[in-house]
N, C-alpha and C positions, 0 to 999 in steps of 0.2 A: 286436080289434086284431091285425093281422098282424105277426108277428115274423120278421125275417130270421135264418136259422140258418146259421152258417158250417159248412162241411163238416168231417167228422172228419179227412179226409186232409190238408186245408189247414192245420188248426190243432190243436194238442195242448196242452191246459192242464195236463197231468200234471206238467210241470216248474215250474208256477207255484204259489205260495202265494196263494190268492185268498180274501180274507175280506170278507164282506158284513156291515157293522155296521148294526143296526137296533134298534128298541125304542121305549120310551115317551119322550115329550118330558120333559126334565129328569132322565133317568136316568143321564146321563154320556156320551153319544155323542161330544160335542165333545172332552171330556177324553181319551176313549179313542183317538180318531183322532190326537190330538196325541202320545199316548204311542207309538202304532204308528209314527208318522212319525219320532219320536226313535230308534226301534229299526230304522230302515232301510226301512220300507215306503213305497211310492209311494201317496199317499193322495188321494182325491177325495171331497169332501163334497157331498151332495145331487145326485148324478148321476141323471138320469132313467132309469128301468129300461130303456126301449127302447134306450138307448145302451150298455148293458152288453156285449152280444155284440160290437159294433164296437170298444169300448174293449179288450176282452180280446184281440181280433185284433191290435190295434195293439201291445199288450204283447208278444205272441208275436213279432211282426215286429221287435221291438227287439233280437232275437238275444241274449237273456240280460241286457241292460242293465236291464230291469225284470222282475223275477221274484218280487217280493213286493208284493202290491197289497191295499189296503184301501179299500173303497167304503162310503160312508154313504148309505143310502136310507131315508127315513122319510116320515111323513105331510106334511112340508113340500112334498113333490112333488105334492100335491093329486091331480088326476085321473090323472097319470102313475103315481102310486104304486099305484093299483088294479090295474095290469097287471104288478106285480112277480112274483107267483106264476107267471103265464104265461111270463114271460121266464126264470125259474129252471127251469121244466119244459123249456123249449126248450134251455137250456144242458145239462141232464142228458141229454136225448135226443141231443145232439151230442157227448157224451162229455166234457164239461167237468167239472172237479172244483172244488168251492168249499166254504167253510164259512160258516155263518150264526152270527154272534154277536149274541144278543138281550140287551139291557140293560133291566132293569125295576127298580122300587122300589115301596114301599108308598105308598098314597094320602097318608098323613100326611107321609112324606118328600118326595114330589113337591110337595104343597101348600106345605110350608115353603120349598122351593127356589124355587118360583115367587114367593112373597111376598118372599123375600130379594132376588131379582133384579128384582122389580117387572115381570116379564114377564107377558104374557097367554098363555093356552093357544092354540096355533096352530089348533086345530080349532074352538074357540068363543071368538074374541077378544072378543065382546061378552057372553058368558055367564060362568058361574062356572067357576073352575079345576077344581073337583071334577067338574062335568058333562063338561068337556072330557077329563079323565083317564079317566073311565068309558067315554065314547064311543070314545076311542082304544084302550082295552083290548079292546073288542069288535071293532074293525076289525083289530087285530093278532093276534087269537087264532089264526087259521090259520097265520100266519107264525111265531108263537112255537112252534107245534107242529112246525114244520119245522126249528127251530133246532138246530144241533149243540151249542152251548153257551149256557147262560142264566146271566147273572150278576145277582144282586140287589144293587144298590148302596145299599140303604136305610141300612145302618150302616157302610158302607166309607168310610174316609178316602181322600184322593187317593193316599197312599202305599200303602195296602192294595189299592186298585184297580190301581195300577201293578204290584204284585207278582202279582196275578191275571193281568193281561194278559201280563206277561213269562213267567209259568209256562206259558201256553198258546201264545203266539205269539212267544216270544223268540228264535227261531233265525234271524231274518231276516238279521242281519249276521254277518260273519266276525270282528268285533272285540267287545271287551267293551262294555258299555252306557254306560260313562263315558269321555269324552275328557279327556285331561290336557294342560294347557299348563304348561311350565316356562319362566319368564322370569328372565333376569338383568337387574339394574338397578344404577344408582349412586345412593346416598343423596343425593348432591349435586344430583341431578335430581328427587328425590322418589320416594316409594313408589308403585308402580302401584295405581291405584284399583280395578282388577278382581281384585286378589289375594285368594285365600282363606287361604293360608298364607304368611307372610313369614319368611324365614330370614336372619339377619344373620351374614355371614362376615367382618366387618371385623377380627375377632380373629386371623385367620390371617396368616402371614408374607406381606408384600406385595411382589410382583415389581416394582412401580413404582419401588422404591428400589434395584433392581439395574440398573445402567446398561445392561448388555447385553440385559436383558429388557424394559425399559420401552417400547421402540417396538412390541413385539409385543402380542398379545391372548391371552386364555384359549383361543382356538381353535387357537393355535399350540403345537406339541409342547413346545418349551423351557419355555414358561410353565406349561403343564399339568403337566409333570413336576416343576417347581419347587413348585407349589402342593400337589401330592399327595404329595410325598416326606417331608414333615414328620410326626413322630409325632403331633402335635396334630391335624393334618388327618386322619390315618388313624383316630384314635380318634373324632373328630367324625363322620366318614363312617359308621362302624359304627353310631353312635347315630342318625344321620339316616336311614340305610337302614332301621333297625329301626322307626323312627317311621313312615316312609312305607309300609313293608310292612304295618304294623298298620292304618293309616288307610284305605288304598285300598279294601279290601273293606267297611269300615264305611260309607264314603261310597256305595259301590255299593248296599249293603243299604238305605241311606236313600233311594235313588232319585235321587241327584245325577247330573246329566247331564254336567257339566263341572267340573273342578277346576283351579284356577290356583295354582301354587306359584311364589312369587317369591323369588329368591336375590339378596341385595344386598351389595355392597361399597362402597367410597368413590366410585370413579368409574365402576364398572360395566364395566370393560374387562379385568380380569385374573382375580382370585379368583372373583368371582361367575360369570363365564363358564365357567371350568374346572369349578366345582362343579355348575353347572346342566347342563352336557353330561354329566357323570358320572351324576348322579341321573336324568336323562332316559333314559340307556341302561339303567339298572337297571329303570325303570318299564316300558320297552318289553319287557324280558325277562319281565315279569309278564303280558304279553298285552294291554296297553292301547295305544290310539292316542295318540301323544305329539307335541305341537307345541312346538318350541323357538324362543324369540325372545330376542335379545340387545339390549335397548333401550338399554343404555349405549353400544353400538357405533354406534347410530343417532343419538346425541346429539352436538352440537358441544361440544367441550371448552372 
């Protein structure tokens, strides 16, 4: 098979993080590529090896918009997969930099996973799973020898696998691995169904009963200053910030990708809005990506 080789002067992959994911069927390649996608990688599953050089060229031409790439190539590619080694050698000769991540597991673990998923082995769909696993091991032996990192997933939980992936490839994004949404809402409209944490602030002094403040919202300075000036609010905010500051790294450690914090008052226009804006600002200072949504302001009163 003849492989097109891009010139060194035309393309330089040194600025790219280029990860090739391969390994045994059932060893966790699908889960891994999803994790890398969550971490900011541009991911392509089951790309024919002959297209890798052209794909790399397109990434370079994106002018930095795509600089962390993860590709999955495995025996599902059938005859195309047989040329992967040749393509990788061509990339090396052209000065391209890449890493091979090889995932494997024990025969016992793989057989159990195939039985649990009721899938047939892609190499021997009409034969035994064990025969397919052993044949695949033989075909992947040379590629495994070229791998930069080998992860045995036999005894790894999804959380432990994510920790391994983040340890080796977690520098893709400029932000923390968990996005946080802070939502203000009114209890009269119902609690948000997507909330992980719900904080009730209806005990705070209510600007709604102050004639000059009622027309405004918690986004307006007079209402914000009114809500935050009370000693009960200040004591509450210290406790809330302490709670959030404790929880954020615990959720990150757990592998949570998104956290939704809902702050509720009666109508969702004054107290909850002011408190949500305040706590969102604090979370941003901790280095997290924060989305703020005021659902009470979107509701008809």
